[in-house]
C-alpha positions in Angstrom: 121.8 13.2 88.9 123.8 10.4 90.2 123.3 8.4 93.4 124.8 5.3 95.0 126.8 3.7 97.8 130.4 4.6 98.5 130.8 2.0 101.3 128.4 -0.2 103.2 127.8 2.7 105.6 128.2 5.7 103.3 126.0 6.8 100.4 125.9 9.9 98.2 123.6 11.7 95.8 124.8 14.4 93.3 122.4 16.7 91.5 123.3 19.3 88.9 121.3 21.6 86.7 122.5 24.1 84.1 120.2 26.3 82.1 121.0 28.7 79.2 118.7 30.8 77.0 119.5 33.5 74.5 118.1 37.0 74.8 114.3 37.2 74.9 114.4 40.9 74.1 116.5 42.1 71.2 118.8 45.1 71.4 118.2 48.4 69.7 120.7 50.5 67.7 123.5 47.9 68.1 123.1 47.7 71.9 123.0 44.5 73.9 119.7 42.5 74.1 118.4 41.4 77.4 116.5 38.9 79.6 118.6 35.8 78.9 119.1 32.8 81.3 122.4 31.6 82.5 121.9 29.6 85.7 123.6 26.6 87.4 122.7 24.8 90.5 124.7 21.9 92.1 124.1 19.9 95.2 125.8 16.9 96.8 124.7 15.1 100.0 126.0 12.2 102.0 124.3 9.8 104.4 126.5 8.0 106.9 125.4 5.3 109.3 127.9 5.7 112.1 126.6 2.7 114.1 123.3 1.1 114.9 122.2 4.1 117.0 123.8 7.1 115.3 123.6 8.6 111.8 124.8 11.7 110.0 123.7 13.6 107.0 125.6 16.3 105.2 124.5 18.5 102.2 126.3 21.2 100.3 124.6 23.3 97.6 125.9 26.0 95.3 123.8 28.1 92.9 125.0 30.8 90.6 123.2 32.9 88.1 124.8 35.5 85.9 122.6 37.0 83.2 121.8 40.2 81.3 118.6 41.2 83.1 117.2 44.7 83.7 115.3 43.7 86.8 111.7 44.7 86.1 112.5 47.1 83.2 113.5 44.5 80.7 109.9 44.2 79.4 109.2 47.9 79.5 109.6 50.6 76.9 108.7 54.2 76.1 106.0 54.7 73.4 105.9 58.5 73.4 107.2 61.6 75.3 107.2 65.3 75.0 104.6 68.0 75.5 101.0 67.0 74.8 99.6 70.0 73.0 96.1 70.1 71.7 92.5 71.3 72.2 91.3 71.2 75.8 90.1 68.9 77.2 92.6 66.3 76.1 91.3 62.8 76.9 93.3 60.6 74.5 97.0 60.6 73.5 95.8 60.7 69.9 94.8 64.3 70.5 98.4 65.4 71.2 100.0 67.3 68.3 102.5 64.8 66.7 104.9 67.6 66.0 105.8 67.7 69.7 104.5 64.4 71.1 107.2 62.1 69.7 108.7 58.7 70.3 111.8 60.2 72.0 112.8 63.8 72.3 116.4 64.5 71.3 116.3 68.3 71.2 116.8 69.3 74.8 119.7 69.1 77.2 118.3 70.5 80.5 115.0 69.0 81.6 111.9 71.1 81.9 110.3 74.1 80.2 110.3 77.8 81.0 107.7 80.4 80.2 108.5 82.9 77.4 106.5 85.8 75.9 105.1 86.6 72.5 108.2 88.5 71.3 110.4 85.5 72.0 107.9 83.3 70.1 108.0 85.8 67.1 111.8 85.8 67.1 112.4 82.0 67.4 109.3 80.4 66.0 108.0 76.9 66.9 110.2 74.1 68.1 111.0 71.8 65.3 113.8 69.8 63.6 117.0 71.9 63.9 115.2 74.6 66.0 115.5 73.6 69.7 115.3 77.3 70.6 111.7 77.6 69.4 108.5 77.5 71.5 105.6 75.3 72.3 102.2 77.0 71.9 99.8 76.1 74.7 96.2 77.1 74.9 95.0 78.3 78.3 92.2 76.0 79.3 90.1 78.8 80.9 90.9 82.0 79.0 91.7 80.4 75.6 94.8 82.6 75.2 98.0 81.2 73.7 100.9 80.8 76.1 104.4 79.8 75.2 107.0 77.5 76.7 110.5 76.8 75.6 113.2 74.4 76.7 115.1 75.3 79.8 118.5 76.8 78.9 121.3 74.7 80.4 123.0 76.4 83.3 120.7 79.4 83.1 117.2 78.1 84.1 116.8 75.9 87.2 115.6 72.4 86.2 113.9 72.1 89.6 113.9 68.4 89.0 116.1 65.9 90.9 118.6 64.5 90.0 119.6 67.7 88.0 121.2 65.7 85.2 121.1 66.2 81.4 118.8 64.4 79.1 120.0 60.9 78.2 118.7 61.4 74.6 120.3 64.7 73.7 121.4 64.6 70.1 121.3 60.8 70.3 120.8 58.9 67.0 119.6 55.7 68.8 116.9 57.6 70.7 115.9 59.3 67.4 115.2 55.9 65.8 113.7 54.3 68.9 110.1 53.2 68.3 108.3 50.3 70.1 105.0 51.0 68.5 101.6 51.4 70.1 101.2 51.1 73.9 98.5 48.5 73.5 100.8 46.1 71.6 104.4 47.3 71.9 107.3 45.7 70.2 109.7 45.9 73.2 113.5 46.3 72.6 116.4 46.7 75.0 118.2 50.0 74.8 120.9 50.4 77.4 124.6 51.2 77.8 125.2 47.5 77.9 125.2 47.6 81.6 122.0 45.7 82.6 123.2 42.9 84.8 121.8 40.6 87.4 123.9 38.2 89.5 123.1 35.7 92.2 125.6 33.6 94.1 124.5 31.2 96.9 126.2 28.6 99.0 124.7 26.5 101.8 125.8 23.7 104.0 123.5 21.6 106.3 124.6 19.0 108.8 122.3 16.7 110.8 123.3 14.1 113.4 120.8 11.7 115.0 121.4 9.6 118.1 118.9 7.1 119.5 120.0 6.8 123.1 117.1 4.6 124.2 113.5 3.7 123.2 112.3 6.8 125.0 115.1 9.3 124.4 116.9 10.5 121.3 118.8 13.6 120.2 119.1 15.5 116.9 121.6 18.3 116.1 121.0 20.5 113.1 123.7 22.9 111.9 123.2 25.2 109.0 125.4 27.8 107.2 124.2 30.0 104.4 125.8 32.7 102.4 124.4 34.5 99.4 125.1 37.6 97.4 122.6 39.3 95.1 123.5 42.2 92.8 121.9 43.9 89.9 122.4 47.1 87.9 119.3 48.4 86.2 119.6 50.8 83.3 116.5 53.0 83.7 116.8 55.6 81.0 116.2 53.5 77.8 119.1 55.0 75.9 122.8 54.3 75.2 123.6 58.0 75.6 126.7 59.4 77.2 125.1 62.8 78.1 123.5 60.9 81.0 123.3 57.3 82.2 121.2 56.9 85.3 121.1 53.4 86.8 120.1 52.0 90.1 122.1 49.3 91.8 121.4 46.8 94.6 123.9 44.6 96.5 122.7 42.3 99.2 125.2 40.2 101.1 124.0 37.8 103.8 125.7 35.3 106.0 123.8 33.1 108.4 124.7 30.5 111.0 122.2 28.4 113.0 122.5 25.6 115.6 119.7 23.6 117.0 119.6 20.8 119.5 116.4 18.8 119.7 115.6 16.3 122.4 112.8 13.8 121.7 111.6 12.2 124.9 108.7 10.1 126.3 107.4 9.9 129.9 105.1 6.9 130.4 102.7 5.7 127.8 100.7 8.9 127.3 103.3 11.7 127.1 105.7 12.4 124.2 107.5 15.7 123.7 110.2 17.6 121.9 112.4 20.1 123.7 115.2 22.2 122.1 117.7 24.9 122.2 118.1 27.3 119.2 120.8 29.8 118.2 120.8 32.0 115.1 123.4 34.6 114.0 123.0 36.7 110.8 125.0 39.4 109.2 123.1 41.4 106.5 124.6 44.0 104.3 122.1 45.8 102.0 123.3 48.5 99.6 121.0 50.5 97.3 122.2 53.3 95.1 121.1 55.6 92.2 124.1 56.3 90.1 125.0 58.7 87.2 128.1 57.1 85.6 128.2 59.5 82.6 127.1 63.2 82.3 130.7 64.4 81.8 131.6 63.1 85.2 129.4 65.5 87.2 128.9 63.0 90.1 132.2 61.2 89.8 135.0 63.8 89.3 135.8 66.4 92.0 134.0 69.7 91.5 136.0 72.8 90.8 134.8 75.9 92.6 136.5 78.6 90.5 138.2 79.5 87.3 141.9 78.9 86.5 142.6 82.5 87.2 140.4 82.7 90.4 140.4 79.1 91.7 138.0 79.7 94.6 135.8 82.3 93.0 132.5 80.7 94.0 133.6 79.9 97.6 134.9 83.4 98.0 131.5 84.6 96.9 129.8 82.5 99.5 132.2 83.8 102.0 130.9 87.3 101.3 127.6 86.4 103.0 129.4 84.3 105.7 128.8 80.9 104.2 131.8 78.7 104.7 131.2 75.3 103.1 132.6 72.3 105.0 135.1 70.1 103.2 133.8 67.0 101.5 135.3 64.7 104.2 131.9 65.0 105.7 130.6 62.5 103.2 129.0 59.5 104.9 132.1 57.3 104.4 134.0 59.6 106.7 131.3 60.7 109.1 131.6 60.0 112.8 129.1 57.3 113.7 126.0 59.0 115.1 127.3 62.5 114.8 125.0 65.3 113.7 127.9 67.7 112.9 128.1 69.1 109.4 125.6 67.1 107.4 127.0 68.2 104.0 130.2 69.4 102.4 131.6 70.5 99.1 132.2 68.0 96.3 136.0 68.4 95.9 136.4 64.7 96.8 134.1 63.7 94.0 131.9 60.6 93.9 134.6 58.0 94.7 136.6 58.8 91.6 139.2 56.1 92.5 136.5 53.5 92.5 135.7 50.9 89.8 132.6 51.4 87.7 130.0 48.6 88.3 132.1 47.2 91.2 129.8 45.6 93.8 131.3 47.4 96.8 133.5 50.2 95.3 131.3 51.8 92.6 131.3 55.4 91.5 128.9 58.3 90.8 126.3 57.9 93.5 123.7 60.5 93.4 122.0 58.7 96.3 122.9 55.6 98.2 122.1 54.0 101.5 123.8 51.0 103.0 122.2 49.1 105.9 124.4 46.8 107.9 122.5 44.7 110.5 123.7 41.9 112.8 120.9 39.8 114.4 121.3 37.3 117.2 118.4 35.1 118.3 118.3 32.6 121.1 115.4 30.3 122.1 114.3 27.4 124.3 111.2 25.5 123.6 109.2 22.4 124.6 106.1 21.0 123.0 104.4 17.7 124.0 101.3 15.6 123.4 99.3 14.1 126.3 96.8 11.4 125.5 94.0 12.0 128.0 91.8 9.2 126.7 91.7 7.0 123.6 89.8 9.8 121.8 91.0 13.0 123.5 94.5 14.5 123.6 96.0 17.8 124.3 99.1 19.5 122.9 101.0 21.9 125.2 103.8 24.1 124.1 106.0 26.9 125.5 108.8 28.9 124.0 111.2 31.5 125.4 113.0 33.7 122.9 115.5 36.6 123.1 116.5 38.7 120.2 119.1 41.4 119.6 119.9 43.6 116.6 122.9 45.9 116.0 122.6 48.2 113.0 124.2 51.0 111.1 122.5 53.0 108.4 124.8 54.9 106.0 123.4 57.4 103.6 124.9 59.9 101.3 125.4 61.2 97.8 125.5 64.2 95.5 123.1 67.1 95.2 122.9 70.7 94.2 121.7 73.7 96.3 119.6 76.2 94.3 121.3 79.6 94.4 119.4 82.6 95.9 118.9 85.9 94.1 121.8 87.4 96.1 124.4 85.2 94.4 125.2 87.4 91.4 125.9 90.3 93.8 128.1 88.1 96.0 130.0 86.8 92.9 130.6 90.3 91.6 131.7 91.4 95.0 134.2 88.6 95.3 135.9 89.4 91.9 139.6 90.2 92.1 140.2 91.4 88.5 141.7 88.2 87.2 138.5 86.8 85.7 138.5 86.4 81.9 136.2 84.7 79.4 137.2 82.1 76.9 138.9 84.6 74.6 140.9 86.2 77.4 138.6 89.3 77.7 138.0 90.6 81.2 134.6 89.6 82.8 132.9 92.7 84.3 130.6 92.9 87.3 127.9 94.3 84.9 128.0 91.1 82.9 127.5 89.1 86.2 124.6 91.3 87.3 122.9 90.6 83.9 122.8 86.9 84.6 120.4 84.6 86.5 121.8 83.3 89.8 122.4 79.9 88.2 124.2 81.4 85.2 126.3 83.6 87.4 127.2 80.6 89.5 128.3 78.6 86.4 130.5 81.5 85.3 132.1 81.5 88.8 132.7 77.8 88.5 134.5 78.3 85.2 131.9 76.2 83.4 130.6 79.1 81.3 131.3 82.7 80.1 128.9 85.7 79.6 127.8 85.8 76.0 126.1 89.2 75.9 123.0 87.6 74.3 120.0 88.4 76.6 118.1 85.3 75.4 121.0 82.9 75.7 123.3 84.7 78.1 126.2 82.2 78.5 128.4 80.1 76.3 129.9 76.9 77.6 133.5 75.9 78.3 132.7 72.4 76.9 130.4 71.4 74.2 127.2 70.1 75.8 127.5 66.9 73.7 131.1 66.2 74.7 131.7 63.0 76.6 134.2 64.4 79.0 134.5 67.9 80.6 136.6 69.1 83.6 134.1 71.9 84.3 130.6 70.7 83.3 127.8 73.2 83.6 125.5 72.6 86.6 121.8 72.5 85.9 120.4 73.4 89.3 122.9 74.9 91.7 126.0 74.6 93.9 127.4 71.0 93.9 127.6 69.4 97.3 128.2 66.0 99.0 126.2 64.9 102.0 126.0 61.9 104.3 125.3 60.4 107.7 126.1 57.3 109.6 123.4 56.4 112.2 123.6 53.6 114.6 120.8 51.5 116.2 120.7 48.9 119.0 117.6 46.8 119.6 117.6 44.5 122.6 114.6 42.5 123.7 114.3 41.4 127.3 112.8 38.1 126.3 109.4 36.8 125.3 107.3 33.9 126.3 104.8 32.3 123.9 102.6 29.3 124.3 100.3 26.9 122.6 97.4 24.7 123.8 95.3 22.6 121.6 92.7 19.9 122.2 92.0 17.1 119.7 88.9 14.9 119.9 88.5 12.0 117.6 85.1 10.4 118.0 85.8 8.1 115.1 89.0 7.3 113.1 87.6 9.4 110.2 86.7 12.6 112.2 88.6 15.2 114.2 87.2 18.1 116.3 89.9 20.5 117.6 90.2 23.8 119.4 93.2 25.7 120.5 94.9 29.0 121.3 98.4 30.1 120.2 100.5 33.1 120.9 103.5 34.3 118.9 105.6 37.5 118.3 108.0 39.1 115.9 110.9 41.1 117.1 111.2 44.8 116.5 113.9 46.7 114.6 114.2 49.8 112.3 112.8 51.0 109.0 116.3 51.6 107.6 116.6 53.9 104.6 113.2 55.4 105.2 112.7 59.2 105.1 111.8 59.7 108.8 113.4 56.8 110.7 116.1 58.7 112.6 116.2 61.3 115.4 118.7 63.6 117.0 119.2 64.1 120.7 121.2 66.2 123.1 123.6 64.1 125.1 125.7 66.9 126.6 123.0 69.0 128.1 124.0 72.2 126.2 120.6 72.3 124.3 122.1 71.3 120.9 121.3 68.0 119.4 124.6 66.2 118.8 123.8 62.5 118.3 121.7 60.7 115.7 120.1 57.4 116.4 117.7 55.1 114.5 114.1 55.2 115.6 113.1 51.6 116.4 109.7 49.9 116.4 108.7 47.4 119.0 107.7 43.8 118.7 104.5 42.6 117.2 102.2 40.2 119.1 99.6 37.7 117.9 97.1 35.7 119.8 95.1 33.2 117.7 92.0 31.2 118.6 90.6 28.4 116.4 88.0 25.7 116.5 87.5 23.3 113.6 86.4 20.0 112.2 88.0 17.6 109.7 86.3 14.6 108.5 86.2 12.0 105.7 82.8 10.8 104.6 81.0 8.6 101.9 83.6 5.9 102.0 86.4 8.4 101.4 84.8 10.2 98.5 84.1 13.4 100.4 86.4 15.4 102.7 85.1 18.2 104.9 87.3 20.8 106.6 85.6 23.6 108.7 87.2 26.1 111.0 86.3 29.3 112.8 89.2 31.5 114.0 90.1 34.9 115.2 93.5 36.6 115.2 94.2 39.3 117.8 97.2 41.2 116.2 98.7 44.0 118.4 101.4 46.5 117.7 101.4 45.8 114.0 104.1 47.8 112.2 104.0 49.1 108.6 105.0 52.0 106.5 102.2 53.9 104.8 102.8 56.3 101.8 100.8 59.5 102.0 99.7 60.7 98.6 97.5 63.7 99.5 97.5 66.4 102.2 93.8 66.4 102.6 91.1 63.8 101.7 90.5 63.8 98.0 93.2 66.4 97.4 95.2 65.2 94.4 96.4 68.6 93.3 99.8 68.8 91.7 100.6 72.3 92.8 101.6 75.3 90.6 103.5 74.8 87.4 106.6 77.0 87.6 106.4 80.1 85.4 103.1 79.1 83.9 100.6 80.2 86.6 99.3 83.3 84.9 
């Protein structure tokens, strides 16, 4: 820090801080460590005495932080995963069979298990090293009978688990060696794709001018400009795998201007007051996304809906039942603001394939994203003064008039998959034109299609797989599951689609008055008794990005909803009453503060998560394929 005069009337102060620290969490399997510190903060200010009655103050501040931080996950780890199989009831993880409850499971590609029978178990045996086709033996908690589960077959059995992506640890050596020890005293390590990042950039300028016009009148102008950008990319899967890399990313960009003019004035010997005008203008851009930047480009590259020989095989099959899928231009970036038309489209445009990976505003591979853009304008007038009624009694009176307006746009969209119905193999077989061949050039027959599950038949129609003739594992894959890149990756849930909306919102408040009245009684210089009432309010807005914060209306009168808009909540109001005592006693050795107050809060707004359908109902529902 340095400080000193520049001239007789101008002085400055400069403060700078820079902090650096190496990784607090080491990296695993050659990957980058995490939770370092790399931060700098600089500020310079000037004080200028313009003349005997006027002065000015200017301050500029810049802070920047750029560090390897995993935003809340840097101190976390996985101690164990996989099926917990043991003798019912299981009350402790130590009861789980260690053959299947492991540090990290590298055997499966498609998440989830399917139910299999005794003959399958006899044929393939138990899951173990080098035998991912085997079974897990479960004991039914009621009947005591043995039931078997096996890993889902990629592209054959529905994962039924969003986001329908492969395991990040499939055949991954780093996952196989990952071990942070016991959950009670873990030895945490960072294990990422070297993409954990946290950035903060902020600039602010403040300007104040004071003008003493007379002994009873003075002015102060306060101007403020602030801009900041915050960005992080959090690697959530605790792996460095290329079969999947699911991160979530946040960008927040805010720019604020404010102007305030204060008038300090006095009327007579007993009244002093402050009056003012206030203006605030803010632009806020918040962008949240969940991204899959690996997985053979499933959420990045344009989807192909057919084979080289029959380029539109799947779309032709959908057309058999009258399903015409809209084009991907209906993704949210291209949606008409407020329109309800479409809602989804195919994925032939991909997930912004021309974007730049990890770019703050032009990233790729969004499975889900929402971007909230809000402009807020606030205007206010206020006056507050103190009237000395007697030498011991005074009253504070205040009034404020405020008017707020907000203009917002909520943009949502991403990638998903539609689970195919049981009719799809028939539609795919019906749409065949005789050009369809497998990887060896042999014709694919309708009987082979009918022998497949709907998901497997769909993947054959996409050109991602071929019928194998093996009833247990009925498809072979165009690309090796462990390959880093693939032009036709097998889909694990269903038909790939894009979806999106752009929904506007306008909130305008007619204006709100608030007041304050407070009486202060000082019977002695050491004691104060006070009582008062104050009102205040907070402007309304929208719960942007929430699941049920938008509605559709009919603006044409034809009975069909055609326009989306954001559902807004109104303002919140508070009336507060308080009476209290403050005193210093025993020659300053004891201080007493007492107060009684009540707050009357009306129209309070909040979002409440509902975790049960009925009171004390915490059921998880049926487990697919394991109900018997």
